[in-house]
C-alpha positions as a Markdown table, in Angstrom:
| # | Residue | x | y | z |
|---|---|---|---|---|
| 1 | Unk | 124.8 | -33.8 | -44.7 |
| 2 | Unk | 123.1 | -30.6 | -45.5 |
| 3 | Unk | 119.5 | -30.6 | -46.9 |
| 4 | Unk | 118.9 | -30.0 | -50.6 |
| 5 | Unk | 118.3 | -26.3 | -50.0 |
| 6 | Unk | 121.5 | -25.6 | -48.0 |
| 7 | Unk | 124.2 | -27.9 | -49.5 |
| 8 | Unk | 126.9 | -26.8 | -51.7 |
| 9 | Unk | 126.2 | -27.3 | -55.4 |
| 10 | Unk | 128.5 | -30.3 | -56.0 |
| 11 | Unk | 127.9 | -31.9 | -52.5 |
| 12 | Unk | 126.5 | -35.5 | -53.1 |
| 13 | Unk | 122.9 | -36.3 | -52.3 |
| 14 | Unk | 123.5 | -39.7 | -50.6 |
| 15 | Unk | 119.9 | -40.8 | -50.5 |
| 16 | Unk | 119.5 | -40.0 | -54.2 |
| 17 | Unk | 122.8 | -41.9 | -54.8 |
| 18 | Unk | 121.7 | -44.9 | -53.0 |
| 19 | Unk | 118.3 | -45.0 | -54.8 |
| 20 | Unk | 120.1 | -44.7 | -58.2 |
| 21 | Unk | 122.3 | -47.7 | -57.4 |
| 22 | Unk | 119.4 | -49.8 | -56.2 |
| 23 | Unk | 117.5 | -49.1 | -59.5 |
| 24 | Unk | 120.6 | -49.8 | -61.6 |
| 25 | Unk | 120.9 | -53.4 | -60.6 |
| 26 | Unk | 119.0 | -54.6 | -63.6 |
| 27 | Unk | 120.9 | -52.5 | -66.2 |
| 28 | Unk | 124.3 | -52.2 | -64.8 |
| 29 | Unk | 126.0 | -54.9 | -66.7 |
| 30 | Unk | 124.9 | -53.6 | -70.0 |
| 31 | Unk | 126.7 | -50.2 | -69.4 |
| 32 | Unk | 129.6 | -51.2 | -67.1 |
| 33 | Unk | 132.2 | -51.7 | -69.9 |
| 34 | Unk | 134.5 | -49.0 | -68.5 |
| 35 | Unk | 134.3 | -50.3 | -65.0 |
| 36 | Unk | 135.2 | -53.8 | -66.2 |
| 37 | Unk | 138.2 | -52.5 | -68.3 |
| 38 | Unk | 139.6 | -50.3 | -65.6 |
| 39 | Unk | 139.0 | -53.0 | -63.0 |
| 40 | Unk | 140.9 | -55.6 | -65.0 |
| 41 | Unk | 143.7 | -53.1 | -65.3 |
| 42 | Unk | 143.7 | -52.6 | -61.6 |
| 43 | Unk | 143.8 | -56.3 | -61.1 |
| 44 | Unk | 146.9 | -56.6 | -63.3 |
| 45 | Unk | 148.7 | -54.2 | -61.0 |
| 46 | Unk | 148.2 | -56.6 | -58.2 |
| 47 | Unk | 150.7 | -58.9 | -60.0 |
| 48 | Unk | 153.4 | -56.4 | -59.2 |
| 49 | Unk | 153.4 | -57.1 | -55.4 |
| 50 | Unk | 154.2 | -60.0 | -53.3 |
| 51 | Unk | 151.2 | -60.2 | -51.1 |
| 52 | Unk | 149.1 | -63.3 | -50.1 |
| 53 | Unk | 146.1 | -61.6 | -48.3 |
| 54 | Unk | 144.0 | -63.4 | -45.9 |
| 55 | Unk | 141.2 | -60.8 | -45.8 |
| 56 | Unk | 140.3 | -58.5 | -48.7 |
| 57 | Unk | 137.9 | -55.6 | -48.7 |
| 58 | Unk | 136.4 | -54.7 | -52.1 |
| 59 | Unk | 135.0 | -51.1 | -51.6 |
| 60 | Unk | 132.4 | -50.5 | -54.3 |
| 61 | Unk | 132.0 | -54.1 | -55.5 |
| 62 | Unk | 129.0 | -53.1 | -57.7 |
| 63 | Unk | 127.3 | -56.3 | -59.0 |
| 64 | Unk | 130.4 | -58.3 | -58.6 |
| 65 | Unk | 131.9 | -59.0 | -61.9 |
| 66 | Unk | 135.5 | -57.7 | -60.8 |
| 67 | Unk | 134.9 | -59.0 | -57.3 |
| 68 | Unk | 134.5 | -62.5 | -58.7 |
| 69 | Unk | 137.8 | -62.1 | -60.6 |
| 70 | Unk | 139.5 | -60.9 | -57.4 |
| 71 | Unk | 138.3 | -64.0 | -55.6 |
| 72 | Unk | 139.7 | -66.2 | -58.3 |
| 73 | Unk | 143.0 | -64.4 | -58.0 |
| 74 | Unk | 143.3 | -65.0 | -54.2 |
| 75 | Unk | 141.6 | -68.3 | -53.8 |
| 76 | Unk | 142.4 | -68.7 | -50.1 |
| 77 | Unk | 141.3 | -65.2 | -49.0 |
| 78 | Unk | 138.2 | -64.1 | -47.4 |
| 79 | Unk | 136.7 | -61.4 | -49.4 |
| 80 | Unk | 134.1 | -58.8 | -48.2 |
| 81 | Unk | 132.2 | -56.9 | -50.9 |
| 82 | Unk | 131.0 | -53.5 | -49.8 |
| 83 | Unk | 128.4 | -51.3 | -51.6 |
| 84 | Unk | 125.9 | -48.6 | -50.8 |
| 85 | Unk | 123.0 | -50.4 | -52.3 |
| 86 | Unk | 121.8 | -53.7 | -50.8 |
| 87 | Unk | 120.4 | -55.0 | -54.1 |
| 88 | Unk | 124.0 | -54.8 | -55.7 |
| 89 | Unk | 125.5 | -56.6 | -52.8 |
| 90 | Unk | 123.0 | -59.4 | -53.1 |
| 91 | Unk | 123.7 | -59.8 | -56.8 |
| 92 | Unk | 127.5 | -59.7 | -56.3 |
| 93 | Unk | 127.2 | -62.5 | -53.7 |
| 94 | Unk | 125.3 | -64.6 | -56.1 |
| 95 | Unk | 128.1 | -64.3 | -58.6 |
| 96 | Unk | 130.7 | -65.5 | -56.3 |
| 97 | Unk | 132.8 | -68.3 | -57.8 |
| 98 | Unk | 131.7 | -71.9 | -57.2 |
| 99 | Unk | 132.2 | -73.2 | -53.6 |
| 100 | Unk | 133.3 | -69.6 | -52.5 |
| 101 | Unk | 131.5 | -67.2 | -50.3 |
| 102 | Unk | 131.5 | -63.5 | -50.8 |
| 103 | Unk | 130.8 | -61.6 | -47.5 |
| 104 | Unk | 128.5 | -58.7 | -48.1 |
| 105 | Unk | 128.4 | -55.4 | -46.4 |
| 106 | Unk | 126.0 | -52.5 | -47.1 |
| 107 | Unk | 127.7 | -49.2 | -45.9 |
| 108 | Unk | 129.3 | -46.0 | -47.0 |
| 109 | Unk | 133.2 | -45.9 | -47.5 |
| 110 | Unk | 133.3 | -43.1 | -44.9 |
| 111 | Unk | 132.1 | -45.5 | -42.2 |
| 112 | Unk | 133.4 | -49.1 | -42.7 |
| 113 | Unk | 131.7 | -51.7 | -40.6 |
| 114 | Unk | 135.0 | -53.5 | -39.9 |
| 115 | Unk | 137.3 | -53.7 | -36.9 |
| 116 | Unk | 140.7 | -51.9 | -36.9 |
| 117 | Unk | 143.6 | -53.7 | -38.6 |
| 118 | Unk | 141.4 | -56.5 | -40.1 |
| 119 | Unk | 142.2 | -56.3 | -43.8 |
| 120 | Unk | 145.4 | -57.2 | -45.7 |
| 121 | Unk | 144.2 | -55.7 | -49.0 |
| 122 | Unk | 141.6 | -52.9 | -49.8 |
| 123 | Unk | 140.7 | -52.9 | -53.5 |
| 124 | Unk | 138.4 | -50.2 | -54.8 |
| 125 | Unk | 137.5 | -49.7 | -58.4 |
| 126 | Unk | 135.7 | -46.5 | -59.4 |
| 127 | Unk | 134.0 | -46.1 | -56.1 |
| 128 | Unk | 135.7 | -43.0 | -55.0 |
| 129 | Unk | 134.1 | -40.6 | -57.5 |
| 130 | Unk | 130.9 | -40.9 | -55.2 |
| 131 | Unk | 132.6 | -39.2 | -52.2 |
| 132 | Unk | 134.1 | -35.8 | -52.0 |
| 133 | Unk | 135.3 | -36.3 | -48.3 |
| 134 | Unk | 138.4 | -38.3 | -49.1 |
| 135 | Unk | 139.9 | -37.5 | -45.8 |
| 136 | Unk | 137.2 | -39.5 | -44.1 |
| 137 | Unk | 137.5 | -42.3 | -46.6 |
| 138 | Unk | 141.3 | -42.7 | -46.3 |
| 139 | Unk | 141.1 | -42.4 | -42.6 |
| 140 | Unk | 138.8 | -45.4 | -42.6 |
| 141 | Unk | 141.1 | -47.3 | -45.1 |
| 142 | Unk | 144.0 | -46.6 | -42.8 |
| 143 | Unk | 142.1 | -47.8 | -39.8 |
| 144 | Unk | 141.0 | -51.2 | -41.2 |
| 145 | Unk | 144.4 | -52.0 | -42.9 |
| 146 | Unk | 146.8 | -54.2 | -41.2 |
| 147 | Unk | 150.4 | -52.9 | -40.9 |
| 148 | Unk | 152.0 | -53.8 | -44.2 |
| 149 | Unk | 148.6 | -54.2 | -45.9 |
| 150 | Unk | 148.1 | -52.7 | -49.4 |
| 151 | Unk | 145.6 | -50.2 | -50.8 |
| 152 | Unk | 144.8 | -50.3 | -54.5 |
| 153 | Unk | 142.2 | -48.1 | -56.1 |
| 154 | Unk | 141.0 | -46.2 | -59.2 |
| 155 | Unk | 138.9 | -43.1 | -59.3 |
| 156 | Unk | 138.0 | -40.5 | -62.0 |
| 157 | Unk | 139.7 | -37.2 | -62.5 |
| 158 | Unk | 138.3 | -33.8 | -63.5 |
| 159 | Unk | 138.6 | -34.3 | -67.3 |
| 160 | Unk | 136.1 | -37.1 | -67.2 |
| 161 | Unk | 132.9 | -36.3 | -69.1 |
| 162 | Unk | 134.3 | -32.8 | -69.9 |
| 163 | Unk | 132.5 | -32.6 | -73.2 |
| 164 | Unk | 129.3 | -33.3 | -71.6 |
| 165 | Unk | 129.8 | -30.8 | -68.7 |
| 166 | Unk | 130.8 | -28.1 | -71.2 |
| 167 | Unk | 127.8 | -28.8 | -73.4 |
| 168 | Unk | 125.3 | -28.6 | -70.5 |
| 169 | Unk | 127.1 | -25.3 | -69.5 |
| 170 | Unk | 126.1 | -23.9 | -72.9 |
| 171 | Unk | 122.5 | -24.9 | -72.3 |
| 172 | Unk | 121.8 | -23.7 | -68.7 |
| 173 | Unk | 123.4 | -22.8 | -65.4 |
| 174 | Unk | 122.6 | -26.1 | -63.4 |
| 175 | Unk | 124.9 | -28.8 | -62.5 |
| 176 | Unk | 124.4 | -31.9 | -64.7 |
| 177 | Unk | 127.6 | -33.8 | -64.2 |
| 178 | Unk | 129.1 | -34.9 | -60.9 |
| 179 | Unk | 132.4 | -33.4 | -59.7 |
| 180 | Unk | 135.6 | -35.3 | -59.8 |
| 181 | Unk | 138.7 | -34.6 | -57.8 |
| 182 | Unk | 142.2 | -33.9 | -59.2 |
| 183 | Unk | 144.9 | -36.6 | -58.9 |
| 184 | Unk | 147.0 | -34.2 | -56.8 |
| 185 | Unk | 144.1 | -33.7 | -54.4 |
| 186 | Unk | 143.6 | -37.3 | -54.1 |
| 187 | Unk | 147.4 | -37.7 | -53.5 |
| 188 | Unk | 147.3 | -35.1 | -50.8 |
| 189 | Unk | 144.6 | -36.8 | -49.0 |
| 190 | Unk | 146.5 | -40.1 | -48.9 |
| 191 | Unk | 149.4 | -38.2 | -47.3 |
| 192 | Unk | 147.0 | -36.5 | -44.7 |
| 193 | Unk | 145.8 | -40.1 | -43.8 |
| 194 | Unk | 149.4 | -41.1 | -43.2 |
| 195 | Unk | 149.2 | -44.0 | -45.7 |
| 196 | Unk | 152.7 | -45.0 | -46.5 |
| 197 | Unk | 154.5 | -44.4 | -49.7 |
| 198 | Unk | 151.5 | -43.3 | -51.8 |
| 199 | Unk | 151.9 | -43.5 | -55.5 |
| 200 | Unk | 149.5 | -41.8 | -58.1 |
| 201 | Unk | 149.3 | -41.9 | -61.9 |
| 202 | Unk | 146.7 | -41.2 | -64.5 |
| 203 | Unk | 145.6 | -42.7 | -67.8 |
| 204 | Unk | 143.3 | -41.1 | -70.2 |
| 205 | Unk | 140.8 | -43.1 | -72.2 |
| 206 | Unk | 138.4 | -42.1 | -74.9 |
| 207 | Unk | 135.0 | -43.7 | -75.5 |
| 208 | Unk | 132.9 | -42.9 | -78.4 |
| 209 | Unk | 129.1 | -42.9 | -79.0 |
| 210 | Unk | 126.9 | -42.2 | -82.1 |
| 211 | Unk | 124.9 | -39.7 | -80.1 |
| 212 | Unk | 124.9 | -38.1 | -76.7 |
| 213 | Unk | 121.5 | -39.6 | -75.7 |
| 214 | Unk | 123.3 | -43.1 | -75.7 |
| 215 | Unk | 125.9 | -41.8 | -73.3 |
| 216 | Unk | 123.1 | -40.4 | -71.0 |
| 217 | Unk | 121.3 | -43.7 | -71.1 |
| 218 | Unk | 124.5 | -45.6 | -70.1 |
| 219 | Unk | 125.1 | -43.2 | -67.1 |
| 220 | Unk | 121.6 | -43.7 | -65.9 |
| 221 | Unk | 121.9 | -47.5 | -66.4 |
| 222 | Unk | 125.0 | -47.3 | -64.1 |
| 223 | Unk | 123.2 | -45.3 | -61.4 |
| 224 | Unk | 125.8 | -42.6 | -62.4 |
| 225 | Unk | 123.4 | -39.8 | -63.2 |
| 226 | Unk | 123.6 | -36.4 | -61.6 |
| 227 | Unk | 123.4 | -36.7 | -57.8 |
| 228 | Unk | 124.8 | -33.4 | -56.8 |
| 229 | Unk | 122.6 | -31.0 | -54.7 |
| 230 | Unk | 122.9 | -28.5 | -57.5 |
| 231 | Unk | 121.0 | -30.6 | -60.0 |
| 232 | Unk | 118.0 | -28.9 | -61.7 |
| 233 | Unk | 114.7 | -29.5 | -59.9 |
| 234 | Unk | 112.0 | -31.0 | -62.0 |
| 235 | Unk | 112.3 | -32.2 | -65.6 |
| 236 | Unk | 114.8 | -30.7 | -68.0 |
| 237 | Unk | 112.9 | -29.0 | -70.8 |
| 238 | Unk | 113.1 | -30.0 | -74.4 |
| 239 | Unk | 114.8 | -26.7 | -75.4 |
| 240 | Unk | 117.7 | -27.1 | -72.9 |
| 241 | Unk | 118.2 | -30.8 | -74.0 |
| 242 | Unk | 118.3 | -29.7 | -77.6 |
| 243 | Unk | 120.8 | -26.9 | -76.8 |
| 244 | Unk | 123.0 | -29.4 | -75.0 |
| 245 | Unk | 122.9 | -31.8 | -78.0 |
| 246 | Unk | 123.8 | -29.1 | -80.4 |
| 247 | Unk | 126.7 | -28.0 | -78.2 |
| 248 | Unk | 127.9 | -31.5 | -78.0 |
| 249 | Unk | 128.3 | -31.6 | -81.8 |
| 250 | Unk | 131.6 | -29.8 | -81.7 |
| 251 | Unk | 133.2 | -32.9 | -80.2 |
| 252 | Unk | 132.0 | -35.2 | -83.1 |
| 253 | Unk | 135.2 | -37.0 | -84.5 |
| 254 | Unk | 136.2 | -37.7 | -88.1 |
| 255 | Unk | 134.8 | -41.1 | -87.9 |
| 256 | Unk | 131.3 | -39.6 | -87.1 |
| 257 | Unk | 131.2 | -40.6 | -83.4 |
| 258 | Unk | 131.0 | -38.4 | -80.4 |
| 259 | Unk | 134.1 | -38.3 | -78.1 |
| 260 | Unk | 133.7 | -39.0 | -74.4 |
| 261 | Unk | 136.8 | -38.3 | -72.2 |
| 262 | Unk | 137.6 | -40.5 | -69.1 |
| 263 | Unk | 140.5 | -39.5 | -66.9 |
| 264 | Unk | 141.3 | -42.6 | -64.8 |
| 265 | Unk | 143.4 | -42.1 | -61.8 |
| 266 | Unk | 145.2 | -45.1 | -60.2 |
| 267 | Unk | 146.5 | -45.0 | -56.7 |
| 268 | Unk | 148.5 | -47.3 | -54.4 |
| 269 | Unk | 149.6 | -47.0 | -50.8 |
| 270 | Unk | 150.7 | -49.2 | -47.9 |
| 271 | Unk | 149.2 | -49.7 | -44.4 |
| 272 | Unk | 149.9 | -47.4 | -41.4 |
| 273 | Unk | 153.5 | -48.5 | -40.6 |
| 274 | Unk | 156.6 | -50.0 | -42.2 |
| 275 | Unk | 156.6 | -53.5 | -40.8 |
| 276 | Unk | 158.3 | -56.9 | -41.4 |
| 277 | Unk | 154.9 | -58.0 | -42.8 |
| 278 | Unk | 155.6 | -55.8 | -45.9 |
| 279 | Unk | 157.0 | -58.1 | -48.5 |
| 280 | Unk | 160.5 | -57.5 | -49.9 |
| 281 | Unk | 160.8 | -56.7 | -53.5 |
| 282 | Unk | 157.5 | -54.8 | -53.6 |
| 283 | Unk | 159.0 | -51.8 | -55.2 |
| 284 | Unk | 157.9 | -53.2 | -58.5 |
| 285 | Unk | 154.3 | -51.9 | -57.4 |
| 286 | Unk | 155.4 | -48.4 | -58.4 |
| 287 | Unk | 153.5 | -48.9 | -61.7 |
| 288 | Unk | 155.6 | -49.5 | -64.8 |
| 289 | Unk | 152.8 | -48.6 | -67.3 |
| 290 | Unk | 154.3 | -49.3 | -70.6 |
| 291 | Unk | 152.3 | -52.5 | -71.0 |
| 292 | Unk | 149.1 | -50.8 | -70.0 |
| 293 | Unk | 149.3 | -47.6 | -72.0 |
| 294 | Unk | 148.0 | -47.3 | -75.5 |
| 295 | Unk | 145.0 | -49.5 | -74.9 |
| 296 | Unk | 142.3 | -46.8 | -75.0 |
| 297 | Unk | 138.8 | -48.1 | -75.7 |
| 298 | Unk | 136.9 | -46.5 | -78.5 |
| 299 | Unk | 133.3 | -47.3 | -78.6 |
| 300 | Unk | 131.6 | -50.1 | -76.8 |
């Protein structure tokens, strides 16, 4: 990792990110409505495959709300919750269902503390926006997946927070919003990792806020503030904040609320080889989305 003076503008400051996640433990639940909604939709997609995993790795378990649902779905599986922040892992472990143990791991997705071919299922909900080196991440996913194991994940595309990005661009020349990779770039990374039969699709959701300050508070509550190396040093002045707020007014809707775009990318692939352990009939996993579309969330 380059230091703050040498890094590329959108490169992530990992230490800053970990600190933000540690601080967010107390406020995360209040602001995590998008994570819960998308996580539930990702869980629904698991119904489309015939897989009874013995070991599941939840990469980016957060404070454990979706992890607990995953454990209830696969009651006989050993589940490992992995997160960058130790405080998040500790809370997720406390939220495990009655008489179940969530095994915790504090690590980066680029360096998983698991042995090769140890997982039947990797589940990752909105953790990948916090890494730009998907080649390393997917290489690790491939390494720890058993032959015939499955990978299901969500991430965010470049249209996410586009209104906030443009509004800040009208106010100053600094980065204020993290970078998000295009769905096709994510798919290309899956192919380079030699994960089998990758499938990608995208869903666009719109949130709504009465004012932009509420959006910024929720991002901070999630630990999802600006952690790029190109972030402005020092405090952002009142003049620039005011200019950003004025610029965001162009996105006020007819109902009086401000629009917030979220481009949700879904991905699915299989482990490193076609093998008899891959269940027959699993082509249904190639995402018939009719029952999922049209459920955009407005407001919170």
